[in-house]
C-alpha positions in Angstrom: -8.7 10.0 3.3 -11.7 8.2 1.7 -12.4 9.3 -1.9 -15.6 7.2 -2.2 -16.6 6.4 -5.8 -14.9 8.3 -8.6 -14.3 7.7 -12.3 -10.9 6.8 -13.7 -9.5 6.5 -17.2 -6.8 4.1 -18.3 -3.7 5.9 -19.6 -1.1 3.1 -19.9 -0.6 -0.6 -19.3 2.3 -2.9 -19.0 2.8 -6.7 -18.8 5.0 -7.3 -15.7 4.9 -11.1 -15.5 3.3 -14.1 -17.0 -0.5 -13.3 -17.2 0.1 -10.3 -15.0 -0.6 -6.7 -16.2 -0.1 -3.3 -14.5 -2.8 -0.8 -15.4 -2.2 2.9 -14.9 -5.2 5.2 -14.3 -5.9 8.8 -13.6 -9.1 10.4 -12.2 -11.2 12.0 -14.9 -12.1 14.9 -12.5 -8.4 16.0 -12.4 -8.3 16.0 -8.6 -5.7 14.2 -6.5 -6.5 10.6 -5.4 -5.2 10.2 -1.8 -4.3 6.8 -0.5 -1.6 5.1 1.6 0.4 2.0 0.6 -1.3 -1.3 1.2 -4.8 0.1 0.5 -7.1 -1.3 -2.1 -10.0 -0.1 -4.4 -13.1 -2.0 -5.4 -13.7 -2.2 -9.1 -16.4 -3.5 -11.3 -15.6 -3.2 -15.1 -18.7 -2.7 -17.3 -17.5 -5.7 -19.3 -17.9 -8.1 -16.4 -21.1 -9.4 -14.8 -21.4 -10.0 -11.1 -20.1 -8.1 -8.0 -16.7 -6.9 -9.1 -13.5 -7.2 -7.0 -11.0 -5.5 -4.7 -7.5 -4.8 -6.0 -4.5 -3.5 -4.1 -2.9 -0.3 -5.3 0.6 -1.1 -6.4 1.7 2.5 -6.9 2.5 5.2 -4.3 0.9 8.6 -4.0 3.9 10.5 -5.3 3.8 8.7 -8.6 1.9 10.3 -11.5 -0.7 7.6 -12.0 -2.7 5.2 -9.8 -1.6 1.6 -10.6 -3.4 -1.7 -10.0 -1.7 -4.9 -11.0 -3.9 -7.7 -12.1 -3.4 -11.4 -12.7 -5.6 -12.8 -15.5 -7.8 -15.1 -13.5 -11.6 -15.0 -13.3 -14.1 -12.8 -15.2 -13.3 -9.5 -13.5 -9.5 -9.7 -13.7 -9.7 -11.0 -17.3 -11.9 -8.0 -18.2 -9.5 -5.6 -16.6 -6.5 -7.3 -18.4 -8.2 -6.6 -21.7 -8.8 -2.9 -21.0 -7.7 -0.5 -23.7 -6.2 2.9 -23.3 -9.0 5.4 -22.8 -11.4 2.9 -21.2 -13.1 4.2 -18.1 -14.3 2.6 -14.8 -15.3 3.5 -11.3 -13.0 3.2 -8.3 -14.6 2.7 -4.9 -12.1 3.5 -2.2 -9.5 3.5 -1.0 -10.1 1.0 1.7 -8.1 -1.0 4.2 -5.0 -0.7 6.3 -2.2 -3.1 5.6 0.8 -0.8 6.3 3.5 -1.0 9.0 3.3 1.7 11.6 6.0 4.5 11.5 7.8 3.0 14.5 7.6 -0.6 13.2 10.2 -3.1 14.3 12.2 -5.0 11.7 9.7 -6.3 9.1 9.5 -9.7 7.5 7.2 -9.9 4.4 6.0 -13.3 3.1 4.3 -13.1 -0.3 2.7 -15.7 -2.6 2.1 -14.8 -6.3 0.2 -11.7 -6.9 0.2 -11.1 -3.2 3.3 -9.0 -3.8 1.3 -6.0 -4.9 0.8 -4.3 -1.4 4.4 -5.1 -0.4 5.7 -3.5 -3.6 3.9 -0.3 -2.7 4.9 -0.4 0.9 8.6 -1.0 0.1 8.7 1.9 -2.3 7.0 4.2 0.2 9.3 3.2 3.1 12.5 3.9 1.0 11.1 7.1 -0.5 10.5 8.5 3.0 14.1 7.3 3.9 12.9 4.9 6.7 15.8 2.8 7.8 13.6 -0.2 8.9 15.2 -3.5 7.8 13.0 -5.5 5.5 13.3 -9.1 4.5 11.0 -10.3 1.7 10.2 -14.0 1.1 8.6 -14.1 -2.4 7.1 -17.5 -3.5 6.0 -18.4 -7.0 5.7 -21.7 -9.0 7.9 -20.5 -11.8 10.4 -17.7 -12.6 8.1 -16.3 -15.3 5.4 -15.6 -12.6 7.6 -13.3 -10.5 5.9 -10.0 -10.6 8.0 -6.8 -10.3 11.2 -8.9 -10.4 13.4 -6.3 -12.0 11.9 -3.4 -9.9 12.4 -5.3 -6.6 16.0 -6.1 -7.5 16.7 -2.4 -8.2 15.2 -1.4 -4.9 17.4 -4.0 -3.2 20.5 -2.8 -4.9 20.1 0.7 -3.7 18.8 -0.1 -0.2 21.1 -2.4 1.8 18.4 -2.7 4.5 16.2 -4.6 2.0 16.8 -8.3 1.4 14.9 -10.5 -1.0 14.6 -14.3 -0.9 13.0 -15.7 -4.1 11.4 -19.2 -3.7 10.3 -21.3 -6.7 8.1 -24.3 -6.1 7.5 -25.6 -9.6 10.8 -25.3 -11.5 12.7 -28.4 -12.4 15.9 -26.6 -13.6 17.8 -24.4 -11.2 17.6 -20.7 -11.9 20.4 -18.5 -10.7 17.9 -15.7 -9.9 16.2 -17.7 -7.1 17.6 -18.7 -3.7 15.2 -21.5 -2.8 13.3 -24.2 -4.7 10.7 -25.3 -2.3 7.7 -24.0 -0.3 8.6 -21.5 2.4 9.1 -23.5 5.6 10.7 -23.2 9.1 14.2 -23.9 7.8 14.0 -21.3 5.1 12.8 -18.6 7.4 15.4 -19.3 10.0 18.1 -19.4 7.3 17.6 -15.8 6.3 16.1 -14.2 9.5 18.8 -14.2 12.2 16.6 -13.7 15.2 12.8 -14.3 15.0 11.9 -12.2 18.0 11.1 -8.4 17.9 9.9 -8.4 14.3 6.6 -7.8 12.6 5.5 -10.4 10.1 3.3 -9.5 7.1 1.8 -12.2 4.9 -0.2 -11.7 1.7 -1.3 -14.1 -1.0 -4.0 -16.6 -1.8 -6.2 -17.8 1.1 -4.5 -21.2 1.4 -1.0 -19.7 1.3 -1.8 -17.1 3.9 -3.3 -19.6 6.3 -0.3 -22.0 5.9 2.2 -19.2 6.5 0.2 -18.0 9.6 0.3 -21.5 11.0 4.0 -21.8 10.3 4.8 -18.5 12.1 2.8 -19.6 15.1 4.6 -22.9 15.1 8.0 -21.2 15.3 6.6 -19.2 18.2 6.0 -15.9 16.6 3.5 -14.0 18.8 0.1 -13.6 17.1 0.1 -9.9 17.9 3.1 -9.6 15.6 1.5 -11.3 12.6 -0.5 -9.3 10.0 -2.3 -11.0 7.1 -4.2 -10.1 4.0 -5.7 -12.6 1.5 -6.3 -12.4 -2.2 -9.3 -14.2 -3.7 
């Protein structure tokens, strides 16, 4: 369902990683905001000049508030990060479709940085609806402090044996027991944690360069293009 343009008010905010903040909104008209996991809204804070930006919704519709999770980078995201409780803005949306179909095969998610936000929403939704689809998440960051939703993802993994997480750090000198790999995601890492590459759907989300690199990698290891789904963050 498309809700078009509506006004929302900030009711809570929480720092969830280094320079990353989750902002919790509710519509000022008191009506329900309908969306599906993986969708995004377009936002232009009054504090920022220019065209505004699109942000994936990191909550799911059964939760009390609509959440977007923002990395402080650029004018619009910085303005959002500095929002105060009670501040209002307009949501244009929801838009997009980045969600596995109900009969999806086993899912492999590959995320870079703040690209985790649609996956967090999708994973919560799949388990809430008691879908038994097996999910393997490869999550890459430069440092441990940048891992968004680290505790929340671990809790989901603990209570759902069908969900496996592989944390990859690319910029840490010292080993961290919380991570499994200390390099960029490559062919060896994927094959190490995914027993059979065929008959799976691969979802990739993150910065443009990361997404393109991962897409090329998947094609190189002979994943069919029809089984690869991507979304980029600017």
